PDB file of N, CA, C and O in Angstrom, chain B, residues numbered from 101:
ATOM      1  N   MET B 101     186.855 -67.613 -55.726  1.00  0.00           N
ATOM      2  CA  MET B 101     186.272 -69.110 -55.613  1.00  0.00           C
ATOM      3  C   MET B 101     184.876 -69.060 -55.054  1.00  0.00           C
ATOM      4  O   MET B 101     183.897 -69.535 -55.631  1.00  0.00           O
ATOM      5  N   CYS B 102     184.851 -68.318 -53.640  1.00  0.00           N
ATOM      6  CA  CYS B 102     183.467 -68.252 -53.089  1.00  0.00           C
ATOM      7  C   CYS B 102     183.047 -66.954 -52.550  1.00  0.00           C
ATOM      8  O   CYS B 102     183.479 -66.588 -51.457  1.00  0.00           O
ATOM      9  N   ARG B 103     182.322 -66.305 -53.161  1.00  0.00           N
ATOM     10  CA  ARG B 103     182.372 -64.824 -52.649  1.00  0.00           C
ATOM     11  C   ARG B 103     181.744 -64.635 -51.260  1.00  0.00           C
ATOM     12  O   ARG B 103     181.581 -63.523 -50.757  1.00  0.00           O
ATOM     13  N   SER B 104     181.498 -65.469 -50.838  1.00  0.00           N
ATOM     14  CA  SER B 104     181.091 -65.267 -49.218  1.00  0.00           C
ATOM     15  C   SER B 104     182.023 -65.370 -48.169  1.00  0.00           C
ATOM     16  O   SER B 104     181.878 -65.062 -46.986  1.00  0.00           O
ATOM     17  N   ILE B 105     183.082 -65.881 -48.801  1.00  0.00           N
ATOM     18  CA  ILE B 105     184.274 -66.007 -47.619  1.00  0.00           C
ATOM     19  C   ILE B 105     185.191 -64.639 -47.928  1.00  0.00           C
ATOM     20  O   ILE B 105     185.775 -64.361 -48.975  1.00  0.00           O
ATOM     21  N   LYS B 106     185.136 -63.951 -46.805  1.00  0.00           N
ATOM     22  CA  LYS B 106     185.871 -62.945 -46.681  1.00  0.00           C
ATOM     23  C   LYS B 106     187.282 -62.815 -46.111  1.00  0.00           C
ATOM     24  O   LYS B 106     187.787 -63.591 -45.300  1.00  0.00           O
ATOM     25  N   THR B 107     187.842 -61.746 -46.634  1.00  0.00           N
ATOM     26  CA  THR B 107     189.259 -61.780 -46.182  1.00  0.00           C
ATOM     27  C   THR B 107     189.575 -61.306 -44.514  1.00  0.00           C
ATOM     28  O   THR B 107     189.191 -60.266 -43.977  1.00  0.00           O
ATOM     29  N   LEU B 108     190.228 -62.189 -44.022  1.00  0.00           N
ATOM     30  CA  LEU B 108     190.198 -62.130 -42.630  1.00  0.00           C
ATOM     31  C   LEU B 108     191.777 -61.609 -42.003  1.00  0.00           C
ATOM     32  O   LEU B 108     191.999 -61.755 -40.801  1.00  0.00           O
ATOM     33  N   ARG B 109     192.530 -61.174 -42.657  1.00  0.00           N
ATOM     34  CA  ARG B 109     193.770 -60.416 -42.283  1.00  0.00           C
ATOM     35  C   ARG B 109     193.676 -58.947 -42.221  1.00  0.00           C
ATOM     36  O   ARG B 109     192.804 -58.431 -42.919  1.00  0.00           O
ATOM     37  N   PRO B 110     194.487 -58.127 -41.444  1.00  0.00           N
ATOM     38  CA  PRO B 110     194.384 -56.917 -41.696  1.00  0.00           C
ATOM     39  C   PRO B 110     194.974 -56.466 -42.962  1.00  0.00           C
ATOM     40  O   PRO B 110     195.810 -57.247 -43.414  1.00  0.00           O
ATOM     41  N   PRO B 111     194.771 -55.486 -43.597  1.00  0.00           N
ATOM     42  CA  PRO B 111     194.044 -54.189 -42.999  1.00  0.00           C
ATOM     43  C   PRO B 111     192.230 -54.421 -43.212  1.00  0.00           C
ATOM     44  O   PRO B 111     191.339 -53.602 -42.987  1.00  0.00           O
ATOM     45  N   TYR B 112     192.134 -55.667 -43.659  1.00  0.00           N
ATOM     46  CA  TYR B 112     190.562 -55.756 -44.381  1.00  0.00           C
ATOM     47  C   TYR B 112     189.545 -56.366 -43.037  1.00  0.00           C
ATOM     48  O   TYR B 112     188.320 -56.269 -42.969  1.00  0.00           O
ATOM     49  N   ALA B 113     190.340 -56.915 -42.176  1.00  0.00           N
ATOM     50  CA  ALA B 113     189.622 -57.293 -41.093  1.00  0.00           C
ATOM     51  C   ALA B 113     190.525 -56.582 -39.871  1.00  0.00           C
ATOM     52  O   ALA B 113     191.719 -56.881 -39.839  1.00  0.00           O
ATOM     53  N   GLU B 114     190.115 -55.852 -39.082  1.00  0.00           N
ATOM     54  CA  GLU B 114     190.452 -55.628 -38.060  1.00  0.00           C
ATOM     55  C   GLU B 114     190.664 -56.523 -36.618  1.00  0.00           C
ATOM     56  O   GLU B 114     191.705 -56.646 -35.973  1.00  0.00           O
ATOM     57  N   ARG B 115     189.379 -57.079 -36.349  1.00  0.00           N
ATOM     58  CA  ARG B 115     189.361 -58.104 -35.496  1.00  0.00           C
ATOM     59  C   ARG B 115     188.500 -59.277 -35.844  1.00  0.00           C
ATOM     60  O   ARG B 115     187.311 -59.124 -36.122  1.00  0.00           O
ATOM     61  N   VAL B 116     189.107 -60.494 -35.832  1.00  0.00           N
ATOM     62  CA  VAL B 116     188.551 -61.771 -36.442  1.00  0.00           C
ATOM     63  C   VAL B 116     188.340 -62.690 -35.143  1.00  0.00           C
ATOM     64  O   VAL B 116     189.177 -62.931 -34.272  1.00  0.00           O
ATOM     65  N   THR B 117     187.434 -63.000 -35.201  1.00  0.00           N
ATOM     66  CA  THR B 117     187.249 -64.340 -34.021  1.00  0.00           C
ATOM     67  C   THR B 117     187.027 -65.737 -34.472  1.00  0.00           C
ATOM     68  O   THR B 117     186.966 -65.989 -35.675  1.00  0.00           O
ATOM     69  N   ASP B 118     186.916 -66.572 -33.648  1.00  0.00           N
ATOM     70  CA  ASP B 118     187.063 -68.059 -33.988  1.00  0.00           C
ATOM     71  C   ASP B 118     185.632 -68.189 -34.662  1.00  0.00           C
ATOM     72  O   ASP B 118     185.603 -69.070 -35.522  1.00  0.00           O
ATOM     73  N   GLU B 119     184.659 -67.636 -34.502  1.00  0.00           N
ATOM     74  CA  GLU B 119     183.247 -67.372 -35.184  1.00  0.00           C
ATOM     75  C   GLU B 119     183.795 -67.013 -36.434  1.00  0.00           C
ATOM     76  O   GLU B 119     183.670 -67.989 -37.174  1.00  0.00           O
ATOM     77  N   ASP B 120     184.264 -66.210 -36.937  1.00  0.00           N
ATOM     78  CA  ASP B 120     184.745 -65.778 -38.385  1.00  0.00           C
ATOM     79  C   ASP B 120     185.546 -66.930 -39.071  1.00  0.00           C
ATOM     80  O   ASP B 120     185.173 -67.409 -40.142  1.00  0.00           O
ATOM     81  N   ILE B 121     186.458 -67.277 -38.531  1.00  0.00           N
ATOM     82  CA  ILE B 121     187.176 -68.398 -39.109  1.00  0.00           C
ATOM     83  C   ILE B 121     186.805 -69.679 -39.313  1.00  0.00           C
ATOM     84  O   ILE B 121     187.322 -70.441 -40.130  1.00  0.00           O
ATOM     85  N   ARG B 122     185.661 -69.995 -38.371  1.00  0.00           N
ATOM     86  CA  ARG B 122     184.581 -71.020 -38.507  1.00  0.00           C
ATOM     87  C   ARG B 122     183.819 -71.023 -39.674  1.00  0.00           C
ATOM     88  O   ARG B 122     183.572 -71.972 -40.418  1.00  0.00           O
ATOM     89  N   ALA B 123     183.395 -69.596 -39.769  1.00  0.00           N
ATOM     90  CA  ALA B 123     182.281 -69.435 -41.050  1.00  0.00           C
ATOM     91  C   ALA B 123     183.286 -69.479 -42.271  1.00  0.00           C
ATOM     92  O   ALA B 123     182.707 -69.979 -43.236  1.00  0.00           O
ATOM     93  N   ALA B 124     184.158 -69.245 -42.465  1.00  0.00           N
ATOM     94  CA  ALA B 124     184.920 -69.284 -43.643  1.00  0.00           C
ATOM     95  C   ALA B 124     185.246 -70.521 -44.019  1.00  0.00           C
ATOM     96  O   ALA B 124     185.230 -70.846 -45.207  1.00  0.00           O
ATOM     97  N   ALA B 125     185.593 -71.387 -43.002  1.00  0.00           N
ATOM     98  CA  ALA B 125     186.111 -72.826 -43.292  1.00  0.00           C
ATOM     99  C   ALA B 125     184.892 -73.453 -43.741  1.00  0.00           C
ATOM    100  O   ALA B 125     184.936 -73.948 -44.867  1.00  0.00           O
ATOM    101  N   LEU B 126     183.832 -73.533 -43.107  1.00  0.00           N
ATOM    102  CA  LEU B 126     182.587 -74.006 -43.433  1.00  0.00           C
ATOM    103  C   LEU B 126     181.980 -73.700 -44.977  1.00  0.00           C
ATOM    104  O   LEU B 126     181.552 -74.512 -45.797  1.00  0.00           O
ATOM    105  N   GLN B 127     182.083 -72.432 -45.060  1.00  0.00           N
ATOM    106  CA  GLN B 127     181.903 -71.965 -46.489  1.00  0.00           C
ATOM    107  C   GLN B 127     182.819 -72.810 -47.796  1.00  0.00           C
ATOM    108  O   GLN B 127     182.469 -73.354 -48.843  1.00  0.00           O
ATOM    109  N   TYR B 128     184.295 -72.568 -47.043  1.00  0.00           N
ATOM    110  CA  TYR B 128     184.922 -73.430 -48.063  1.00  0.00           C
ATOM    111  C   TYR B 128     184.713 -75.050 -48.445  1.00  0.00           C
ATOM    112  O   TYR B 128     184.860 -75.520 -49.573  1.00  0.00           O
ATOM    113  N   VAL B 129     184.372 -75.720 -47.357  1.00  0.00           N
ATOM    114  CA  VAL B 129     184.039 -77.070 -47.225  1.00  0.00           C
ATOM    115  C   VAL B 129     182.718 -77.254 -48.056  1.00  0.00           C
ATOM    116  O   VAL B 129     182.493 -78.266 -48.718  1.00  0.00           O
ATOM    117  N   ARG B 130     181.766 -76.055 -47.949  1.00  0.00           N
ATOM    118  CA  ARG B 130     180.540 -76.221 -48.569  1.00  0.00           C
ATOM    119  C   ARG B 130     181.080 -76.277 -49.774  1.00  0.00           C
ATOM    120  O   ARG B 130     181.024 -77.360 -50.355  1.00  0.00           O
ATOM    121  N   LYS B 131     181.651 -75.273 -50.357  1.00  0.00           N
ATOM    122  CA  LYS B 131     182.074 -75.003 -51.720  1.00  0.00           C
ATOM    123  C   LYS B 131     182.808 -76.357 -52.626  1.00  0.00           C
ATOM    124  O   LYS B 131     182.506 -76.707 -53.767  1.00  0.00           O
ATOM    125  N   ILE B 132     183.583 -76.807 -51.950  1.00  0.00           N
ATOM    126  CA  ILE B 132     184.710 -77.990 -52.407  1.00  0.00           C
ATOM    127  C   ILE B 132     183.890 -79.326 -52.301  1.00  0.00           C
ATOM    128  O   ILE B 132     184.245 -80.315 -52.942  1.00  0.00           O
ATOM    129  N   SER B 133     182.942 -79.339 -51.597  1.00  0.00           N
ATOM    130  CA  SER B 133     182.212 -80.669 -51.434  1.00  0.00           C
ATOM    131  C   SER B 133     180.942 -80.658 -52.485  1.00  0.00           C
ATOM    132  O   SER B 133     180.532 -81.627 -53.124  1.00  0.00           O
ATOM    133  N   GLY B 134     180.467 -79.424 -52.499  1.00  0.00           N
ATOM    134  CA  GLY B 134     179.116 -79.544 -53.345  1.00  0.00           C
ATOM    135  C   GLY B 134     177.899 -79.793 -52.277  1.00  0.00           C
ATOM    136  O   GLY B 134     176.768 -79.974 -52.729  1.00  0.00           O
ATOM    137  N   PHE B 135     178.114 -79.803 -50.920  1.00  0.00           N
ATOM    138  CA  PHE B 135     176.857 -79.957 -50.129  1.00  0.00           C
ATOM    139  C   PHE B 135     176.700 -78.839 -49.296  1.00  0.00           C
ATOM    140  O   PHE B 135     177.708 -78.505 -48.673  1.00  0.00           O
ATOM    141  N   ARG B 136     175.771 -78.241 -49.150  1.00  0.00           N
ATOM    142  CA  ARG B 136     175.435 -77.313 -48.204  1.00  0.00           C
ATOM    143  C   ARG B 136     175.397 -78.097 -46.761  1.00  0.00           C
ATOM    144  O   ARG B 136     176.072 -77.646 -45.835  1.00  0.00           O
ATOM    145  N   ALA B 137     174.700 -79.128 -46.604  1.00  0.00           N
ATOM    146  CA  ALA B 137     174.714 -79.881 -45.344  1.00  0.00           C
ATOM    147  C   ALA B 137     174.984 -81.277 -46.028  1.00  0.00           C
ATOM    148  O   ALA B 137     174.464 -81.622 -47.089  1.00  0.00           O
ATOM    149  N   PRO B 138     175.731 -81.922 -45.396  1.00  0.00           N
ATOM    150  CA  PRO B 138     176.070 -83.303 -45.667  1.00  0.00           C
ATOM    151  C   PRO B 138     175.115 -84.431 -45.072  1.00  0.00           C
ATOM    152  O   PRO B 138     174.632 -84.317 -43.946  1.00  0.00           O
ATOM    153  N   ALA B 139     174.917 -85.325 -45.745  1.00  0.00           N
ATOM    154  CA  ALA B 139     174.080 -86.615 -45.306  1.00  0.00           C
ATOM    155  C   ALA B 139     174.923 -87.075 -44.117  1.00  0.00           C
ATOM    156  O   ALA B 139     176.085 -86.809 -43.808  1.00  0.00           O
ATOM    157  N   GLY B 140     174.004 -87.836 -43.548  1.00  0.00           N
ATOM    158  CA  GLY B 140     174.152 -88.418 -42.158  1.00  0.00           C
ATOM    159  C   GLY B 140     175.706 -89.251 -42.378  1.00  0.00           C
ATOM    160  O   GLY B 140     176.617 -89.025 -41.581  1.00  0.00           O
ATOM    161  N   HIS B 141     175.840 -89.955 -43.214  1.00  0.00           N
ATOM    162  CA  HIS B 141     177.166 -90.582 -43.523  1.00  0.00           C
ATOM    163  C   HIS B 141     178.240 -90.090 -43.786  1.00  0.00           C
ATOM    164  O   HIS B 141     179.365 -90.550 -43.588  1.00  0.00           O
ATOM    165  N   ASN B 142     177.850 -88.899 -44.356  1.00  0.00           N
ATOM    166  CA  ASN B 142     179.105 -87.745 -44.571  1.00  0.00           C
ATOM    167  C   ASN B 142     179.347 -86.892 -43.552  1.00  0.00           C
ATOM    168  O   ASN B 142     180.426 -86.300 -43.583  1.00  0.00           O
ATOM    169  N   ALA B 143     178.380 -86.623 -42.382  1.00  0.00           N
ATOM    170  CA  ALA B 143     178.513 -85.726 -41.352  1.00  0.00           C
ATOM    171  C   ALA B 143     180.106 -85.648 -40.722  1.00  0.00           C
ATOM    172  O   ALA B 143     180.732 -84.588 -40.717  1.00  0.00           O
ATOM    173  N   ALA B 144     180.530 -86.620 -40.320  1.00  0.00           N
ATOM    174  CA  ALA B 144     181.631 -86.761 -39.540  1.00  0.00           C
ATOM    175  C   ALA B 144     182.927 -86.232 -40.404  1.00  0.00           C
ATOM    176  O   ALA B 144     183.812 -85.541 -39.900  1.00  0.00           O
ATOM    177  N   ALA B 145     182.911 -86.686 -41.882  1.00  0.00           N
ATOM    178  CA  ALA B 145     184.083 -86.118 -42.731  1.00  0.00           C
ATOM    179  C   ALA B 145     183.618 -84.870 -42.899  1.00  0.00           C
ATOM    180  O   ALA B 145     184.564 -84.089 -42.788  1.00  0.00           O
ATOM    181  N   PHE B 146     182.495 -84.251 -43.139  1.00  0.00           N
ATOM    182  CA  PHE B 146     182.441 -82.995 -43.152  1.00  0.00           C
ATOM    183  C   PHE B 146     182.756 -81.928 -42.290  1.00  0.00           C
ATOM    184  O   PHE B 146     183.311 -80.877 -42.610  1.00  0.00           O
ATOM    185  N   GLY B 147     182.239 -82.379 -40.818  1.00  0.00           N
ATOM    186  CA  GLY B 147     182.488 -81.574 -39.661  1.00  0.00           C
ATOM    187  C   GLY B 147     184.268 -81.704 -39.390  1.00  0.00           C
ATOM    188  O   GLY B 147     184.887 -80.665 -39.162  1.00  0.00           O
ATOM    189  N   GLN B 148     184.877 -82.808 -39.429  1.00  0.00           N
ATOM    190  CA  GLN B 148     186.321 -82.764 -39.461  1.00  0.00           C
ATOM    191  C   GLN B 148     186.951 -82.112 -40.340  1.00  0.00           C
ATOM    192  O   GLN B 148     188.054 -81.759 -39.923  1.00  0.00           O
ATOM    193  N   ALA B 149     186.662 -81.699 -41.700  1.00  0.00           N
ATOM    194  CA  ALA B 149     187.369 -81.074 -42.485  1.00  0.00           C
ATOM    195  C   ALA B 149     186.941 -79.628 -42.190  1.00  0.00           C
ATOM    196  O   ALA B 149     187.632 -78.831 -42.824  1.00  0.00           O
ATOM    197  N   VAL B 150     186.163 -79.149 -41.543  1.00  0.00           N
ATOM    198  CA  VAL B 150     185.689 -77.676 -41.187  1.00  0.00           C
ATOM    199  C   VAL B 150     186.581 -77.700 -40.100  1.00  0.00           C
ATOM    200  O   VAL B 150     187.566 -76.973 -40.224  1.00  0.00           O
ATOM    201  N   ASP B 151     186.473 -78.405 -38.985  1.00  0.00           N
ATOM    202  CA  ASP B 151     187.699 -78.337 -37.765  1.00  0.00           C
ATOM    203  C   ASP B 151     189.184 -77.957 -38.540  1.00  0.00           C
ATOM    204  O   ASP B 151     189.803 -76.902 -38.404  1.00  0.00           O
ATOM    205  N   ASP B 152     189.545 -79.047 -39.335  1.00  0.00           N
ATOM    206  CA  ASP B 152     190.894 -79.032 -39.846  1.00  0.00           C
ATOM    207  C   ASP B 152     191.027 -77.631 -40.574  1.00  0.00           C
ATOM    208  O   ASP B 152     192.100 -77.063 -40.368  1.00  0.00           O
ATOM    209  N   ILE B 153     190.198 -77.033 -41.321  1.00  0.00           N
ATOM    210  CA  ILE B 153     190.503 -76.247 -42.023  1.00  0.00           C
ATOM    211  C   ILE B 153     190.664 -74.752 -41.183  1.00  0.00           C
ATOM    212  O   ILE B 153     191.524 -73.885 -41.339  1.00  0.00           O
ATOM    213  N   ALA B 154     189.355 -74.793 -40.115  1.00  0.00           N
ATOM    214  CA  ALA B 154     189.492 -73.663 -39.488  1.00  0.00           C
ATOM    215  C   ALA B 154     190.688 -73.493 -38.397  1.00  0.00           C
ATOM    216  O   ALA B 154     191.060 -72.371 -38.056  1.00  0.00           O
ATOM    217  N   ALA B 155     191.296 -74.748 -37.845  1.00  0.00           N
ATOM    218  CA  ALA B 155     192.609 -74.769 -37.100  1.00  0.00           C
ATOM    219  C   ALA B 155     193.933 -74.400 -37.970  1.00  0.00           C
ATOM    220  O   ALA B 155     194.929 -73.936 -37.415  1.00  0.00           O
ATOM    221  N   ALA B 156     193.871 -74.659 -39.509  1.00  0.00           N
ATOM    222  CA  ALA B 156     194.907 -74.378 -40.279  1.00  0.00           C
ATOM    223  C   ALA B 156     194.843 -72.764 -40.661  1.00  0.00           C
ATOM    224  O   ALA B 156     195.779 -72.014 -40.938  1.00  0.00           O
ATOM    225  N   THR B 157     193.460 -72.491 -40.584  1.00  0.00           N
ATOM    226  CA  THR B 157     193.430 -71.043 -40.806  1.00  0.00           C
ATOM    227  C   THR B 157     193.833 -69.971 -39.815  1.00  0.00           C
ATOM    228  O   THR B 157     194.307 -68.865 -40.074  1.00  0.00           O
ATOM    229  N   GLY B 158     193.530 -70.558 -38.506  1.00  0.00           N
ATOM    230  CA  GLY B 158     193.942 -69.912 -37.449  1.00  0.00           C
ATOM    231  C   GLY B 158     195.539 -69.694 -37.332  1.00  0.00           C
ATOM    232  O   GLY B 158     196.017 -68.624 -36.954  1.00  0.00           O
ATOM    233  N   ARG B 159     196.218 -70.677 -37.650  1.00  0.00           N
ATOM    234  CA  ARG B 159     197.494 -70.780 -37.430  1.00  0.00           C
ATOM    235  C   ARG B 159     198.070 -70.006 -38.591  1.00  0.00           C
ATOM    236  O   ARG B 159     199.118 -69.433 -38.292  1.00  0.00           O
ATOM    237  N   LEU B 160     197.688 -69.843 -39.769  1.00  0.00           N
ATOM    238  CA  LEU B 160     197.996 -69.206 -40.847  1.00  0.00           C
ATOM    239  C   LEU B 160     198.009 -67.607 -40.242  1.00  0.00           C
ATOM    240  O   LEU B 160     198.999 -66.914 -40.004  1.00  0.00           O
ATOM    241  N   LEU B 161     196.568 -67.263 -40.079  1.00  0.00           N
ATOM    242  CA  LEU B 161     196.571 -65.601 -39.456  1.00  0.00           C
ATOM    243  C   LEU B 161     197.419 -65.507 -38.600  1.00  0.00           C
ATOM    244  O   LEU B 161     198.108 -64.503 -38.782  1.00  0.00           O
ATOM    245  N   ASP B 162     197.799 -66.281 -37.445  1.00  0.00           N
ATOM    246  CA  ASP B 162     198.709 -66.034 -36.292  1.00  0.00           C
ATOM    247  C   ASP B 162     199.934 -65.911 -36.837  1.00  0.00           C
ATOM    248  O   ASP B 162     200.660 -65.133 -36.218  1.00  0.00           O
ATOM    249  N   GLU B 163     200.438 -66.452 -37.850  1.00  0.00           N
ATOM    250  CA  GLU B 163     201.721 -66.360 -38.580  1.00  0.00           C
ATOM    251  C   GLU B 163     202.162 -65.245 -39.558  1.00  0.00           C
ATOM    252  O   GLU B 163     203.332 -64.895 -39.712  1.00  0.00           O
ATOM    253  N   LEU B 164     201.182 -64.772 -40.146  1.00  0.00           N
ATOM    254  CA  LEU B 164     201.110 -63.853 -41.315  1.00  0.00           C
ATOM    255  C   LEU B 164     201.623 -62.631 -40.549  1.00  0.00           C
ATOM    256  O   LEU B 164     201.119 -62.153 -39.532  1.00  0.00           O
ATOM    257  N   GLN B 165     202.920 -62.123 -41.333  1.00  0.00           N
ATOM    258  CA  GLN B 165     203.218 -60.645 -41.125  1.00  0.00           C
ATOM    259  C   GLN B 165     202.878 -60.012 -42.111  1.00  0.00           C
ATOM    260  O   GLN B 165     203.310 -60.291 -43.230  1.00  0.00           O
ATOM    261  N   VAL B 166     201.885 -58.858 -41.842  1.00  0.00           N
ATOM    262  CA  VAL B 166     201.118 -57.667 -42.729  1.00  0.00           C
ATOM    263  C   VAL B 166     202.303 -56.640 -42.599  1.00  0.00           C
ATOM    264  O   VAL B 166     202.692 -56.304 -41.480  1.00  0.00           O
ATOM    265  N   ARG B 167     202.773 -56.230 -43.539  1.00  0.00           N
ATOM    266  CA  ARG B 167     203.780 -54.783 -43.607  1.00  0.00           C
ATOM    267  C   ARG B 167     203.040 -53.975 -44.133  1.00  0.00           C
ATOM    268  O   ARG B 167     202.116 -54.337 -44.862  1.00  0.00           O
ATOM    269  N   SER B 168     203.295 -52.748 -43.872  1.00  0.00           N
ATOM    270  CA  SER B 168     202.609 -51.438 -44.193  1.00  0.00           C
ATOM    271  C   SER B 168     202.840 -51.144 -45.422  1.00  0.00           C
ATOM    272  O   SER B 168     203.903 -51.616 -45.826  1.00  0.00           O
ATOM    273  N   GLY B 169     202.085 -50.373 -46.395  1.00  0.00           N
ATOM    274  CA  GLY B 169     202.413 -50.330 -47.528  1.00  0.00           C
ATOM    275  C   GLY B 169     203.489 -48.759 -47.385  1.00  0.00           C
ATOM    276  O   GLY B 169     203.965 -48.343 -48.441  1.00  0.00           O
ATOM    277  N   ALA B 170     203.719 -48.189 -46.421  1.00  0.00           N
ATOM    278  CA  ALA B 170     204.288 -46.912 -46.114  1.00  0.00           C
ATOM    279  C   ALA B 170     205.708 -47.209 -46.206  1.00  0.00           C
ATOM    280  O   ALA B 170     206.178 -48.292 -45.857  1.00  0.00           O
ATOM    281  N   LYS B 171     206.394 -46.243 -46.676  1.00  0.00           N
ATOM    282  CA  LYS B 171     207.796 -46.565 -46.863  1.00  0.00           C
ATOM    283  C   LYS B 171     208.894 -45.936 -45.583  1.00  0.00           C
ATOM    284  O   LYS B 171     208.779 -44.801 -45.121  1.00  0.00           O
ATOM    285  N   GLN B 172     209.664 -46.664 -45.267  1.00  0.00           N
ATOM    286  CA  GLN B 172     210.305 -46.386 -43.996  1.00  0.00           C
ATOM    287  C   GLN B 172     211.320 -45.173 -44.418  1.00  0.00           C
ATOM    288  O   GLN B 172     211.880 -45.013 -45.503  1.00  0.00           O
ATOM    289  N   PRO B 173     211.397 -44.296 -43.138  1.00  0.00           N
ATOM    290  CA  PRO B 173     212.822 -43.342 -43.502  1.00  0.00           C
ATOM    291  C   PRO B 173     214.034 -43.820 -43.509  1.00  0.00           C
ATOM    292  O   PRO B 173     214.510 -44.397 -42.532  1.00  0.00           O
ATOM    293  N   ALA B 174     214.745 -43.609 -44.753  1.00  0.00           N
ATOM    294  CA  ALA B 174     215.980 -44.197 -44.774  1.00  0.00           C
ATOM    295  C   ALA B 174     216.987 -43.792 -43.447  1.00  0.00           C
ATOM    296  O   ALA B 174     216.675 -42.792 -42.799  1.00  0.00           O
ATOM    297  N   GLY B 175     217.773 -44.302 -43.190  1.00  0.00           N
ATOM    298  CA  GLY B 175     218.564 -43.992 -41.650  1.00  0.00           C
ATOM    299  C   GLY B 175     219.441 -44.856 -41.346  1.00  0.00           C
ATOM    300  O   GLY B 175     220.069 -44.754 -40.293  1.00  0.00           O
TER     301      GLY B 175
END
């Protein structure tokens, strides 16, 4: 969808900051809205969308369970 949005889960990203999450949310909102920077009358909606998506992204990353591709020994 948007090539500048990077994968933020392990093993693709070892350490993800709030800034990383916000940058991805901003890129997403820019892409779907078609605005790099919104006009003044759209600024509040644009900013709220970035905040909401960043929060949802943080929750998603916190809740994901990433499993190793290595097989566990039978036992």
